[in-house]
N, C-alpha and C positions, 0 to 999 in steps of 0.2 A: 240158404234162404235168399230169395231174389230181392234186389234193391227196390224200394218203393220211393217214388218222388211225389212231392206235394206242391201244388201251386196255390199261391195266395194273391189277393188283389193288391196292386201297387198303386202308383199315382195314375191320375186320369190320362187318357191318351186321345189322339185324334180318332175320328170315326173310322178312318182308313189309314193304315200304316204300311205294312208289307206282309206278304204271305208267309214269311219266315219269322213272324213275331207271335208270341203267345199273348193272348188278350182275352178279356171278358167283354161281351157286348160289342157295340159298334156295328159296322157293316163288314161283310166278308171280303177279305183281300184274296181274290182268286189269283191263280198262278200266272195266267196269260191275259193279254189284252183281249183276245177272242172271247175268253170266258167272261171277262169283266164287262164287256159291252153286250154280249149276246146270251149269257147264261141266265136262265130263268131263276127267279127267287124260289126256293123250295116252298111247297104249299102243304098245308095240313091235309092229311088223308081222311080226316073226319069232316071238316067244314070247308075245305078248299081255300081257306084264308092264307095270306102270306105268313111265313114263319119268321120269328125273330132269331137272330144269331145270339146264342148264349155264350159259347166259348169257341175260340179258334186256337188250335194246338199244333205247333210245328214239331213234328216227331219223326224225323228220318230214322230208319232202323239200322242197327249195326250190321255191316256186311252188305248193305244194299247200295246200289248206285243211284238211287232216286232221292230227290227232295220229296218231302211228303208232309201234307197238312191235313188235319181233320177239322171239320166244321160241324158243330152241334147246334141244331135249331130246335125251337119249340113254338107252338101256337100259344098266343097270349090269352085266348078265350077261356074263361072259367069253365065253360061247359065241356071243354076238351081235355081238361087237366087230369082226369082220372084214367086216361087211356094211353098206353105206350105209343099208339099210332099218332099222337100229337107231337112226337119227337122224331127228328130226322138227323141222321149222321152221314155226312158226305166226306169221302176221301178223294183227294186229288194228288197227283204226282207228276214229276217231270225229271228227266235225266239231269244229273249235275253237269255243268258245262264241260268239265274236263272229260267226263264220260261220253258226252255227245260227240266229242272229237275223235274218240278212239273206239267207240262201241262197234262190235262186229256182229255179223248175222247169226253167229252161233251162240250169242248171249242168251241166257235163260231169262225171259221176261217175267217169269213167275218165281223169281228168286226167293227162296225161303231164308229166313233170318233167325238169328239166335237170341238176341235180346235188344233192348231199346235204351241203353244208357246214353245214347247220343242226345236224348231229349234234354237232359240236364246240361250237357255241354253247350248247347245252343240256346238254352232257355232265356238267357239275359241278352240275347242279340236283338236289339230293338230296331235294327235296320240302319243302313247308312243314310246319309243325307240324300244321295242319289235315289235310294229306294223310296224315301218319303216324297221327293219331288216327282218321281214317276207315279207314285200312288195318287198324289194330288192331281196330276195331269189327267190320269184315268178317271178320277172321281168327277172332275169338271166336265170331261167328255161324256160321262154317264149322265150327269144332270142335263147337259145340253141335248143329249140324245132323247131323254125322257120328255123334255120340253117340246122338241120337234115332233114327237110322236103323239102329243096330246090330241092333235086334231085328226090323227089317222083313224080309219075305220077299224073298230074292234071286232074280233071274231065273234060270231053269233053262237058258236058251239063251245059251251063251257068246258067240254072234255079236252079241247085243244090246250088248255092251260093247266090241266091236272097233270102233275109230274109223273111220267112213266120212267122212273130212274133206271130201271133194269134194262131199258133199251135206249137210254138217252145218248145221243151223239149230236154235238152242237156244230152248226155252221152259220156263217154270217147271213145266209140267204133264207134261213128257215123262218117263215113268217109266223109260225105258231108259237115261237118263243116269246115269253114275257120278260121284258127287261127288268132288272132288279129295281125295286122301289127304294127311294131315298127317304121314305117316311116311316118304314117299319124297322125300328132299331132301339136298342137299349143304350143307356149311357155307357161309355167305353173306358176300360181300365187296362193298363198293362198287367201282366201276370208274372210274378216273381216265383221262380222254381228252385227247389232245393231238396236234398235227400231228407226223408222223414226222420225226425229226431229219434235217437235211441231211447228206450225205456230206462229209467233209473232203477237198477235192481236193489240198491240200498234201501230206498223208500219210495213210495209212490208220491207223485207230485201233489201239492195242496189242491190244485184245481181238480185233479182226478178224484181225490178222496172226497171232496165236496160233492161232486157229481154222484158218486156211488152212495154216499150217505143220504143225500136228498132222495135218490131213487129208492133206497131201502126204506126210508121213512114213509114214502108215498105208497109202498107196497106192503107195509106192516111187517117188515123184516128187521132183524137186529142190526144196529149200526155197526156191530163188530163182525158182520158176516164176512167169511173168508172167500172173496170172489175168485181168487186165483185157484183155489181148490175146486170151486164149483165149475169153473171153465175147464179145468183139467179133467174133471170127472165126465163132463159132457163130451170132450174131445176123445177121450180114451174109452168111453162107454164101459167103464170097469164096473162089474157087478158089486164089488166090495164098497164102492163109493156111491152107487146109484141111489140108495135110500137117502143118504145125506143130501145129495144133489136135489132130489125131488122135494125134500122138506124145505130147502132154502130157495127154491125158485120163486120168482114173483108170481102174483096171482094169475097172470095170463101165460105163465110158463115160458117166457121168451128170454132165454139166456143169450140168444143171438144178438138181440138188441143191446143187452148189457155189454157184451164183448165189443160191439160197435162203439158204444159210448166211451168205454175205457180206452180203446185204441185211438179214437179221435182226440182224446184229451192230451195226447202228445203234441198236437198242433191244432187247437180248437178253431183257428181262423182258416183252415185249409178249405179251398173251394174245389180243387181237383186232386184226385189221387191217380198216379200213373204207374203201371207195372205190366209191360207187354208180356203176354203169355203167362201172367201170374194168376193170383186169386183175388177176387174182389173182396172188399170189406162189406159183408152183407148186413143189411138192417133187419131183414126177416129171412127166414129159411126159404130156400128154393125147393121145388119138388125134387124128390129123390132121383127121378129119371130126367131131370132138366138137362137139355142140350140146346145151346143157341142155334138158330137156323143156319144152315150151311150157306156159304157164299153163292149167290144166285148167278154169278158170272163164271166161276170155275169149278164150283161144287166142293171146294175144300171146306174143312171144318173151320169155324170161327173160334178165336181165342179172346180172352179178356184183355183189354188194353187200358182203359181208364174208366173213372167214374166221377160223376158230379156230386158234390157234397152239399148238405143243407145250408152252410154258411154262404154259399153262392147266391142264394135268393135275395139276401140283403142288398146286393149290388145291381140287381136286375130291375131297373126302373126306366121306363121311356121318358124322354124329356117332355116338358109341358104338362106333367101330371096326368097323362093318359091312364085310364083305368085298365091296367094290365097286371095280373098277379099270377105268378107261377106257384105251383103247389106240388112238391115232391119231397120224398125222403132222401133217396139217392137214385141216380141214373147210371146203370151199368152199360158200358159200351163194349161190344164185341166186334172184332174185325177179322178179315180174311187171314188165315194162318200162312197162306202162300204169298200174301201181299200182291195179288195178281194185278197186272196192268198191261196196256197195249200202247206202245210208243207211237204207233201210227194214228192213234186217236187221242191226242193230248187233251181234248176237251170233253172226253167221255168220262163222266164221274163214276164213282163206285159208291153205292149206298150200303152202309153197314147197319148193324143191329143195335137198338137201344131197348133196354129193359127197365121199366119203371118199378120202383119199390117205394111204398109209403111206410112211415113209421107205424108201429103196432097200435099206438093210441088213435091214429087216424081211422083205422078199421073199427075200433071199439066205439068211437064217437059216431061213426057212420051208422051204427046199429041202434043208436039211442033215438 
């Protein structure tokens, strides 16, 4: 079984820290000064509004020579919340310094990797003082740059600022790039990462039991329902237990959601789950023939890497009481299995895939 890591909110952090820091909210810490000063803020594919950074995850892959960071963004508008297109996942990379000095022409830039245990190893690295000083310098330069450009002529063609991430290559002289806004951000928190707690085989936790009992009561089931047997029957699809399983299912038949609830009870405060090339913890069933879209850059299949959890929503508030509310059950993030990258285009982002899942009750309420 593959290791699963969970991330929980920790103490508040500056809006900008370092690209090798795991955090919730704030502003994106891009890997290079060129990206920081010239990279456009991702925009919603539905309304073209600027997106908010939801999480920043530093996740170098085992066996890879690259630093690697994922940035997950969302549109704060209520009208866009029901569509996966309101989400954007950006991957940026750069060679580790020691590899830059020794890299040779025969190096395979599309290095396939085996697992991602490095995430936990570097999870508590909040950056050195030098990193923070550099970040603050860049941030001040960014604000000054925005101020200097307030009086510049804006492009009359709105399509110039709609992100074309599949072809994006950044240069300092590209006039169509929109500098990142310092107005669109959530409050920022460090993210503490650790391995998901093991289940207690001797007895289920009190919190878990309470969740299941409350759910059983709401669905008109017996409080003594044997959920483990139900889940096993579903997973094994055994004919001998199928009848028992069907009798014990909640009224809307969603054993998937019950499994989700039970697993989350191991760490109810989790905001992020991470398991590169593993399996997501689904809130609702995916279509039988579901396959995430292939990488648009190299054509390789995408694999599951991480997901955002419902507890994350409680931390996503913009300062000043601005009316921004996120609405999701879980967000599944799939990334290129080859981890493709081009060293000669260090500011060329890679857009990955995000799948939105609502909890089952959301769909039921939507039909009322």
